[in-house]
N, C-alpha and C positions, 0 to 999 in steps of 0.2 A: 861178058864181064859179070862179076858178082861183088856184093858188098857184105861185110860182116861188121857189125857194130858191137863193141864191148864196153860195158860201163861198170866201174868199181868205185868204192868209197875210199880206197887207199892205193897209192901208186904201186906198191909191191904186188898187190892183188891184180892190178891191171897188167903189170909186167908178166906175172905168172899166167894169166889168162891168154895173153897174146902169144907167149911161148908155147903154151899147150895147143892153141889153134894152129900155129905154124908147124909144130912137130907132128900133129895128127892129121894134117891135110897136105896132100901133094898138090901144090898149086903154084902158079907163077904170080908173085906179088908185084903189083903195079905201083902201089903207093900205100902208105900208112899215114893217116892224119891223127894228130893228138890234140886233146883239148882239156883244160881244167876249168871248172866252174866253182865259185865259192859263194856261199850264201850265209847269212847270219840269222839266227833264231834266238832272240834274247841275248844271252851271254855265249851261246854255242855257235861255233863256226862249222858249217857243213861243206865238205869237199866232194866233188864229183870228178873223177878222172875217167876220160873216155877216149876210145880210139876207133877209127873207121879204117878197116883194111879193105882195099880194093884189089881184087885178084881175078885170075882166069882159072 
């Protein structure tokens, strides 16, 4: 088993990164875990969209 972790600051970028990984690798996907983290810095909100792909 192997793991690929992808981290992006926008959900569409994460979607594109996951699709690129899946299209460029012939592997059996076991699971994909998704997470969103939000932080504030003053008036600014910072988002972190991440996915962990577990595959063979």
